[in-house]
C-alpha positions as semicolon CSV with decimal commas, in nm:
position;residue;x (nm);y (nm);z (nm)
1;M;-6,295;-1,483;30,250
2;A;-6,330;-1,767;30,014
3;K;-6,701;-1,805;30,201
4;G;-6,811;-1,503;30,123
5;Q;-6,773;-1,393;30,533
6;I;-6,571;-1,033;30,581
7;P;-6,549;-0,999;30,896
8;T;-6,617;-0,571;30,995
9;N;-6,458;-0,610;31,313
10;R;-6,241;-0,775;31,497
11;E;-6,497;-0,975;31,717
12;D;-6,630;-1,121;31,321
13;L;-6,267;-1,171;31,301
14;E;-6,236;-1,394;31,565
15;A;-6,498;-1,596;31,580
16;L;-6,433;-1,682;31,218
17;V;-6,072;-1,795;31,347
18;V;-5,933;-1,722;31,606
19;R;-5,863;-1,524;31,902
20;L;-5,561;-1,245;31,825
21;K;-5,255;-1,222;31,941
22;R;-5,158;-0,864;31,973
23;L;-4,835;-0,777;31,872
24;S;-4,611;-0,503;32,110
25;P;-4,351;-0,284;31,942
26;K;-4,061;-0,386;31,726
27;D;-4,186;-0,704;31,734
28;Q;-4,123;-0,865;31,432
29;P;-4,344;-1,206;31,328
30;T;-4,318;-1,482;31,028
31;L;-4,630;-1,464;30,826
32;S;-4,783;-1,792;30,601
33;S;-4,960;-1,905;30,461
34;G;-5,288;-1,897;30,628
35;D;-5,235;-1,570;30,873
36;V;-5,441;-1,317;30,958
37;F;-5,240;-0,956;31,018
38;A;-5,480;-0,720;31,133
39;L;-5,395;-0,345;31,130
40;E;-5,641;-0,142;31,376
41;Y;-5,631;0,230;31,367
42;T;-5,756;0,452;31,715
43;P;-5,846;0,773;31,560
44;G;-5,856;1,074;31,769
45;G;-6,176;1,142;32,018
46;G;-6,222;1,490;31,958
47;F;-6,135;1,847;32,157
48;G;-6,277;1,873;32,476
49;D;-6,510;1,689;32,758
50;A;-6,744;1,483;32,619
51;V;-6,954;1,526;32,855
52;A;-6,898;1,862;32,977
53;P;-7,238;2,053;33,069
54;G;-7,399;2,179;32,745
55;S;-7,126;1,966;32,518
56;E;-7,212;1,956;32,149
57;P;-7,561;2,044;32,025
58;C;-7,800;1,791;31,977
59;A;-7,795;1,789;31,652
60;K;-7,391;1,707;31,674
61;R;-7,441;1,427;31,902
62;T;-7,726;1,319;31,596
63;S;-7,478;1,265;31,414
64;L;-7,226;1,167;31,618
65;A;-7,479;0,865;31,697
66;T;-7,531;0,762;31,367
67;S;-7,138;0,652;31,314
68;L;-7,158;0,422;31,651
69;T;-7,321;0,174;31,747
70;R;-7,579;0,222;32,077
71;D;-7,312;0,108;32,350
72;A;-7,057;0,275;32,184
73;A;-7,233;0,615;32,260
74;K;-7,340;0,604;32,535
75;S;-6,987;0,478;32,691
76;K;-6,739;0,722;32,482
77;Y;-6,965;1,031;32,452
78;G;-7,272;0,990;32,720
79;V;-7,509;1,018;32,457
80;A;-7,850;0,856;32,504
81;I;-7,963;0,623;32,132
82;A;-8,354;0,578;32,191
83;S;-8,512;0,303;32,002
84;D;-8,609;0,541;31,682
85;G;-8,216;0,561;31,625
86;Q;-8,232;0,956;31,732
87;V;-8,075;1,124;32,026
88;D;-8,332;1,153;32,387
89;S;-8,168;1,475;32,541
90;A;-8,311;1,465;32,875
91;A;-8,089;1,069;32,920
92;T;-7,835;1,207;32,749
93;E;-7,766;1,461;33,011
94;R;-7,861;1,193;33,298
95;L;-7,580;0,981;33,186
96;R;-7,349;1,258;33,201
97;A;-7,392;1,419;33,500
98;D;-7,446;1,052;33,653
99;E;-7,057;1,042;33,484
100;R;-6,885;1,354;33,601
101;A;-7,028;1,201;33,990
102;R;-6,888;0,905;33,935
103;R;-6,571;1,131;33,783
104;L;-6,556;1,260;34,173
105;A;-6,605;0,955;34,366
106;D;-6,331;0,811;34,226
107;A;-6,122;1,072;34,266
108;I;-5,829;1,207;34,505
109;A;-5,918;1,570;34,630
110;P;-5,677;1,860;34,518
111;I;-5,400;2,017;34,648
112;S;-5,510;2,366;34,716
113;N;-5,926;2,402;34,719
114;G;-6,146;2,567;34,862
115;R;-6,098;2,942;34,697
116;G;-6,461;2,975;34,606
117;T;-6,657;3,051;34,266
118;F;-6,656;3,320;33,984
119;S;-6,932;3,406;33,801
120;L;-6,979;3,250;33,437
121;E;-6,952;3,635;33,317
122;E;-6,629;3,661;33,504
123;V;-6,434;3,399;33,344
124;H;-6,240;3,445;33,005
125;Q;-6,240;3,116;32,851
126;I;-5,888;2,992;32,706
127;G;-5,958;2,689;32,662
128;D;-6,209;2,404;32,624
129;S;-6,246;2,360;33,036
130;L;-6,031;2,613;33,092
131;G;-6,047;3,022;33,161
132;I;-5,912;3,337;33,383
133;A;-6,099;3,543;33,602
134;F;-5,991;3,829;33,835
135;S;-6,110;3,864;34,203
136;A;-6,186;4,276;34,334
137;N;-5,844;4,376;34,381
138;G;-5,692;4,204;34,019
139;D;-5,526;3,947;34,093
140;A;-5,583;3,667;33,857
141;S;-5,697;3,353;33,923
142;W;-5,782;2,979;33,735
143;A;-6,093;2,891;33,686
144;C;-6,359;2,630;33,541
145;V;-6,548;2,773;33,203
146;D;-6,831;2,562;33,357
147;C;-6,911;2,617;33,651
148;G;-6,694;2,939;33,752
149;H;-6,542;2,712;34,061
150;D;-6,156;2,917;34,119
151;L;-5,917;2,611;34,072
152;A;-5,562;2,875;34,172
153;A;-5,385;3,170;34,123
154;A;-5,317;3,241;33,775
155;K;-4,919;3,247;33,880
156;D;-4,913;2,826;34,012
157;N;-5,016;2,520;33,810
158;F;-5,394;2,515;33,772
159;K;-5,373;2,117;33,860
160;Q;-5,319;2,229;34,235
161;G;-5,692;2,323;34,243
162;A;-5,776;2,010;34,011
163;A;-5,946;1,640;34,154
164;L;-5,735;1,399;33,972
165;I;-5,853;1,045;33,896
166;Q;-5,477;0,854;33,778
167;V;-5,500;0,483;33,639
168;N;-5,340;0,269;33,384
169;P;-5,432;0,347;33,045
170;S;-5,611;0,081;33,018
171;A;-5,890;0,140;33,230
172;V;-5,986;0,395;32,883
173;D;-5,995;0,123;32,665
174;A;-5,828;-0,191;32,728
175;I;-5,834;-0,312;32,302
176;M;-5,759;0,045;32,265
177;Y;-5,482;0,080;32,490
178;P;-5,297;-0,231;32,601
179;D;-5,119;-0,254;32,962
180;P;-4,800;-0,055;32,874
181;S;-4,656;-0,320;33,116
182;D;-4,664;-0,575;32,827
183;F;-4,443;-0,388;32,692
184;S;-4,195;-0,163;32,883
185;D;-4,066;-0,134;33,282
186;V;-4,217;0,220;33,324
187;D;-4,470;0,278;33,587
188;F;-4,739;0,454;33,316
189;V;-4,945;0,642;33,382
190;M;-5,247;0,848;33,323
191;R;-5,338;1,120;33,440
192;Q;-5,698;1,336;33,482
193;F;-5,700;1,660;33,635
194;L;-6,086;1,756;33,689
195;C;-6,274;2,065;33,828
196;P;-6,347;1,937;34,215
197;N;-6,660;2,138;34,202
198;C;-6,848;1,975;33,888
199;G;-6,655;1,751;33,746
200;T;-6,597;1,829;33,376
201;L;-6,241;1,769;33,250
202;L;-5,991;2,001;33,211
203;S;-5,694;1,784;33,141
204;V;-5,494;1,492;33,092
205;E;-5,125;1,446;33,069
206;C;-4,980;1,064;32,979
207;C;-4,642;1,023;33,226
208;R;-4,442;0,819;33,446
209;G;-4,573;0,738;33,779
210;D;-4,370;1,003;33,960
211;D;-4,366;1,259;33,762
212;E;-4,484;1,582;33,848
213;P;-4,814;1,765;33,697
214;S;-4,700;1,909;33,399
215;F;-4,684;2,270;33,365
216;R;-4,871;2,414;33,069
217;V;-4,988;2,707;33,087
218;L;-4,797;2,990;33,252
219;I;-4,892;3,362;33,213
220;H;-4,615;3,610;33,206
221;R;-4,825;3,929;33,250
222;A;-5,166;3,983;33,329
223;R;-5,202;4,415;33,269
224;S;-5,526;4,450;33,149
225;R;-5,929;4,283;33,278
226;I;-5,972;4,201;32,918
227;L;-5,844;3,822;32,709
228;G;-5,704;4,007;32,442
229;R;-5,482;4,190;32,594
230;I;-5,308;3,953;32,824
231;D;-4,977;3,827;32,721
232;M;-4,941;3,417;32,743
233;S;-4,674;3,186;32,709
234;F;-4,799;2,788;32,598
235;A;-4,536;2,550;32,769
């Protein structure tokens, strides 16, 4: 700092001093004169699936892209930035389609599958990517709002009909999310539940590796085809 060199990110700081040593939770280090203590914050990633079909209008993507590096916009949000700094909409859609295809290629097949597809007009949205649809006989099902895929009977956990990717949280970003084994002996994993048809992200949970999938939404009674009259309980 005496030389007027103010680092603006981790890479700048490590280039000026030495490679940073990550402190584990509850560490009690002793700082001396000349030591550097760096504190990094991880902001929220936003609501919903960043690469779902049609997510974020172009205007929002442009606003988002101006606050990120070109590489971060591509890797975190599937947004392609052209040489003039504007969003390349066609390239963005290709990036996002490729990412959904990659997910499905890496995923474990659903516990139960092959239930068919509803038209999108039949799916009543209750979450970012999750909805309820009704068969001709009135039975309710969980369905993907992006493609209408029938995931599971509404009385069951929709995750039974979802494709699954289970990884160490550090796979998202090793800097922001260190390997839990660095500071815990618990087998801690991140699970991503996907629509097995289109690859849209339905839910994410972080848990022990041997935990059962959480049952996050339960419908007590479905007395009407109008979503506003479905009595729901959120666990």
